[in-house]
C-alpha positions, 0 to 999 in steps of 0.5 A, spaced: 532 490 474 529 491 481 522 488 481 516 491 486 509 488 487 504 494 488 497 492 491 491 497 490 494 500 484 488 501 479 488 509 482 490 513 488 496 512 491 497 505 488 497 508 481 502 514 483 507 509 486 507 505 480 508 510 475 513 513 479 517 506 480 516 505 473 520 512 471 525 509 475 526 503 471 522 498 476 519 492 473 512 492 476 507 486 478 500 490 479 494 488 483 487 491 483 480 488 483 477 491 477 481 489 471 479 495 466 481 500 471 488 496 473 490 496 465 489 503 465 495 504 470 499 498 467 499 502 460 501 508 464 507 505 467 509 501 461 509 508 457 514 510 462 518 504 460 516 498 465 515 491 464 508 490 467 504 484 469 497 486 471 493 481 475 486 483 477 483 479 483 482 480 491 488 480 495 484 476 500 484 470 496 490 466 497 491 463 490 491 471 487 496 472 492 500 466 490 499 469 483 502 475 484 509 473 487 509 468 482 509 473 477 515 477 481 519 471 481 518 470 473 521 477 473 527 474 477 525 476 484 522 481 488 525 487 491 519 491 494 512 489 496 507 495 497 501 493 501 497 499 499 490 496 497 485 497 503 478 498 504 474 503 509 469 498 512 463 503 511 462 508 506 461 514 508 464 512 515 460 512 521 461 512 529 462 506 532 455 505 535 453 504 528 459 501 524 457 495 521 460 489 524 461 485 517 464 491 514 469 491 520 470 484 518 471 485 511 476 491 513 480 487 517 481 481 512 483 486 506 487 491 511 491 486 516 490 479 514 491 480 506 498 484 507 500 478 512 498 473 507 502 476 501 508 478 506 508 470 508 508 468 500 513 474 498 518 473 504 523 468 501 524 472 495 525 478 499 530 475 503 534 474 497 534 481 494 540 485 495 536 490 498 529 487 500 524 492 503 516 492 505 512 498 505 505 498 509 500 503 508 498 506 515 494 512 516 494 518 522 487 514 524 492 509 526 495 513 532 489 519 533 482 518 535 478 521 529 470 521 530 468 516 525 475 513 523 475 508 529 474 501 525 478 503 520 484 506 524 483 500 528 485 496 522 491 500 521 493 500 528 494 492 527 498 493 521 502 498 524 504 493 530 505 487 525 510 492 521 513 493 527 514 486 529 516 484 522 522 489 523 524 486 529 524 479 526 527 480 519 533 485 520 535 484 514 529 487 510 527 495 511 520 495 513 517 502 513 510 503 515 508 510 512 502 515 514 501 518 507 497 524 510 490 526 507 490 525 499 485 527 494 483 520 493 476 516 491 477 513 498 477 519 502 471 522 498 467 516 500 469 516 507 467 524 508 462 526 502 461 533 501 468 535 504 472 540 500 478 536 498 481 542 493 487 543 498 488 536 499 495 533 496 494 529 490 497 522 490 502 524 485 505 529 490 506 524 496 509 519 491 516 522 492 516 520 499 516 513 497 522 514 492 526 518 498 525 512 502 528 507 497 534 512 496 536 513 503 534 507 506 532 509 513 532 505 519 525 500 519 520 504 522 513 508 522 514 515 517 509 520 516 509 523 509 508 530 510 514 530 516 518 526 512 518 531 506 519 537 510 525 533 513 
């Protein structure tokens, strides 16, 4: 059985990925901050036949990160780490001249420092997996200049660079940093209240990209979900 850790799994893309992996027979360690909502995701994954450990906590907490990796080890190892948990730093988003510095610091901790910390905990298991892989969630805001998205985009650009260096340092792993494109999520609604998201893809529409990465195992690198689906 393959084992995955998915952070930020209570809603949005994290939940969609958990359900998609469960449908493929993966065992899952799921993380989110709110226990009740996380348990709903865990129940949906279990309904698809997966063994699931759901651990509510904050990915910025080193003890919680250790707990996640220990749970994966309890399943027999770790084949996939998905760093999906993230925060905006301000809701709604605001221009840089008004962006709260405390919010930016919090976003750096959740979006950059925590993924690196979890990766450091998980690497010993990933290195021994037959096909170990890391997926870090990026954003087009990491590569493009969008008004009000500067601080959040900076955190994702930092995560992209960490991913690129990791791919060089760990040639035995696949490391994919993936821009999922716009999705109809609570996060996007909070970022831009009042924006019409009716034509925006749902997370379940994007999840197949990640399954395809696992199936095809392309070279480590940065991938755009919309472009990858069209390829």
